[in-house]
N, C-alpha and C positions, 0 to 999 in steps of 0.2 A: 502493499499500500504507500502512497505520499498521501501523506498528513496536512493539514492546514491546523498550527497550532496557535491559536491567538492567545495571548499574554505568555507565552512560552518563556520567556525570560524572569518571572513573577516564581516566588515560591516554587507552588505546586508544580505550574505551568514547568521549570527545569526540570523537577524531579522526574516528572511524567515524559520529558523529550530524553532525557538519562536514559531512565527506565525503557523506553519504546527503542530505541537507537540499539539497546546493550540485548535487548529479548528478541527481538525480528533483525537476522542482521539483512535483510533483502530490505525493509520500509528505508524512505525518507520522507525528512520533516523540513516544513517551512513552517519557520515561525516569522507570524509578525506582530508585533510588537513597540508601542506608542513610548517606551523606555521613559516612562516618569519615573518619579524618587524608588518607587520599588521594583522596576525591571534593571538588573543587570546583565550586562553584556559576560561577566566575571563566572557567571552562572551557566555558560554554554561554553565557558571554552574545555577543549580539550574532545571536542565530538569533530567526529569523521565528515572532513570538509564536501566531500564528493556525494555525502548524505544527507547533507544538512544544509539550511542558506537560513539567513536574516534579515528578515523585511523590518524596517523603523516605519513603522505608520501605526494611522490610527486606525478600531474600526468603524468609527462615525464615519472614517469615507471611504461612499461605495464602490470608486474607481479605484482605489489602491487594493481595495480588498479583492474585486474581482480578478484584478494581476497578479497577485499571489496564491489566489485560488488558482490557476490554470495546471489542469495536470492534476488537480490534487482527486483523493478518491474519496475526503471524509474530511469536518472542519469537528475540530475538539476549543471549545472556548470555555478558554480561565480567564480570558480577557475584561475586568473588572475591576471598580473601584473598592478596598475590598476590607477596610478597616471599617469597624462600629465610632471609633472615636474621629475620625475627623469625618464620618458622617456628618457626624452633627453639627460639627464647626461648616461646612457646605455642600449640604446633599445635593445641590442641584448638577453638579460634577458627577457625584453617583446614579442619578435620576438618566442624565445622557448618556454615559457611557453603559451600566447596564443595562438600561429599557432600550433607549434607541439602537446604539450602537448592536445588541444582539438582534434587530429587529433588520440591520443591513445586510448581519451574518446570516440570517435568517434567507432572506431574498436571494442572497447570491445561490447555498447552497439551495435554493430550490430551481434556481436556472439552469443550476448546472446538473442539476437530479442526483446528490448525493446528498450523505448523511449528515447532519448534523445533533452533536454532543455535546449538552448545554451541561458545565460545573456549574453547582446549585451549592445552597449550605441547609444545614439542620435551621438555622436561624429563621429561615421564612414559616415555621410552623409557632416560633413565637414559643413561650415556655408551657412546661409542663409536671406539673407537682410528681407527678407518682405513673408509673408506666412508660410507657416510646411509645414516640410516632412512630409510625406506618405512613406508606406513601397516599393510603387515602386521608390522612389525617388537614384538619382545614389550615388553610392558610392564615397564620395570623401575626404579622412581620410584628415588633415594638420598636425597629429604629428604622432613620432613613436608609440605611446600607440593608438591611433584611427588605423592606418595602421598593428596593427598586431591585434588589433579587429575584423577590417573589413575584413582581411585574414584568421582571426578563421571562420567569418559568411562566409565564403565564401567554406572554407572545410563544413563546415554543409550542405550546400546548393547543394555539388556538393555529396554528401554521399547518398544524398534523388533519386538526379538525375542516378546518377551510378546503384547506390543497394539496392532503394528504401528503405531506414533505414528510422526511423521512427524519423525523426529529424525536429526540429523545433527551431526557433529565438523569443526573443524576447527582442526587446531594447527600452530602458528607457532613461528620460531625466534625470536632476542634481538629482540624490537623495542627503537629510539629513537627520538628525536625532538622536537617541543614539546610543552610541558604533561606531562614526563613527573617526576614524582614525585623529587627529591633523593638520597633511599636505595640509587636503582641507579645502577650504574657510572656511564656515560654522564654525565649531568646532575652528579651531585658530581662526578666528575675538571673536568667544568668551572666549576662555580661555586668549588671549591680551587682552579682555577686564576687565578681571576680574581679573586680574592681571595688568592692568594700564598700557602695555607694546605697544609700536608702532605699531597700524596693516598696515600692508603692502598691497596694493594698484595697482596692475599693470596698467598701465599707467593713461589712465582718468578713468578708472573702470567702463566705460559704455559698457562694455560688457552682454549681455542679455542672461541671460538664465531663464530654463522652471522648475519652482521647484516642486520636489513628493515628497513628505512625504514618508519616508522607508514603512512604513507598508504599505501607498496604495497600493505600488509597490510589496508589496510580498504577497498581494490580489489579485494583475493580475496577476505576477505567477502564484498562485494556478489556476485561473479563465484557463491562456493558458494550463496551463499542464494538464488539464481534459478535455479540449473542442477544446482544438485548432487543426488545422487538420496538418497533417505532410507536410513539404516541404512550410509552411506558415512561415511569419514574421509580429510579431503585434507591431507596437510602444505601449509605456506609457509614455503620456503625462502629465504633473501635470497641476495643475488648475490655477497657475498664474508665468508670466512671471516678472522677474525685471530685470535691471542693475546691477549690483554686489556692485556700489556704496552705491546703498537706500538698499541692503542685511544689508551692513557695517552699515550703521545709522539705520537698525530698532536693529540690536543686542545693538547699543551701549547705544537706549533710553532703551531695557531694562538692560541695566549694571548699568543705571546710569549715565553714562561717557558721555564725549562733543568730536565734533570730532576733538578735537584737538589731539585727540592718530592717525590721518588719517595720513597713511606717502605712498604717492604717489610713485610706484617707476619705473625702466623698465619695459616696457613689456616684456611678455615672446614669446619667438620665437614662430611664428606660428598662433599666438594668434586669435583662430575664438572670432569675434566679435556675433554671433548671431546662439541659436540653438532653434527649436521649433520643433514639434512633433505632427500630428494628431493622435489623439487615436481612432478615429470612431471606427476602425475594431476590438479593442478589446472591444471597448463597446458594439461593436455589439455579443457581448458575455456575455456579462452582466455585465463588471465590469464599475466602475466608482471612479473617487478618491472622498475620502471621506474629505479631510484634507485640508483647505486651506492654504495659505504659512502665514497668520498671527497667525491660530492657531496653525501651524506646528512649526514655528521659536518660538513661547511662551513654549512649549511643553520640545522644545529640550534645548533651554537655559536654561529649568530650573532643565531636565533632568541633565546637564553638572555642575551645579551649587549644586543640593544636590548628586553629585556623585564623589567627588574630588577622592579618591581611587580607581576608575577605569581611572583616565588621570594622578594624580601625576607622576608613573613611566615612563610614557608615555614623557613626558615634560625634559626629561634629557636624556643624554649619544648620542645616536646616531640623537636623533632626532634634538638635538640640534647645532650639528655639521652639521645637513642639511639645517637648517633653515640659519645659519652662511653662507654657501656655495651661499644658494637658494637669500637669499636678502642680505648679506651684512653687516647683522649690530646682533649682538647677542641679545638674548633675555634677558631683563631686570631684567623680575621678578623672581623669585626663582625655582627653578626648580619643587617644592613642598611644 
């Protein structure tokens, strides 16, 4: 196959590209990425030049999408504005990319007669007190980010219903692993712990998340891409549920730090209390999570500890300004 992977220079997208080119030695991948702060060329270093190319463009540009799609057999759409906190600051950007951009990709895929796989999130369902969301659960997004992703999902479903498009959706629980931007909880905590910076924890830290190691999600995406049925939604949940404060404590243990670094801060607006996804439908296609949280968090911590050159520049400039706006305190540790 020749795949167009949009948002392929970001965290999950780049992990998928690496996985796909490794697992399918005859495949080719075209990455289309706007290269915002979350997209990094370093994430794609070392990929085979004869099977991989990068196009710097916006999914909201129909002509750029059509050119990049030439000769491709499917689209896997990771492209999105993706951080809840930033969506609260600037919701308009999220609606544009996550809804209109998805429409542009669907139109291009429909014209080309190829499959469109939409990468979505458990956050479209909102919060659940007990049990787990299934693919038929109602959508009840709490943040502008979640609403923008839900909007994109609805456009995907509408294209199947209206045009018979070969479109489908995969929704994941919270991903973590190598190459994740430090604005997200786990890399933020890892890097703050390494530097000895205070670690901001929203509210009481008892928000529960269903943690999924990124390479497990990559195998799930591959499974759904190849075996999933058009018009269907497939949930992909991680094997372990943990409150955020427990995640922080596990990382502090790995870093050899004590809990004095924890700094409780005012809770996020509209913060969902618990996410949980039932994955039986995806497992029915032959997928199963292979990495427990204990295994994955140790692998992730070691990757950040051993790859300072990847994150040193990220901890300066715009990120430090964002961090101050978000948490009301400056990073005490050095930028590099």
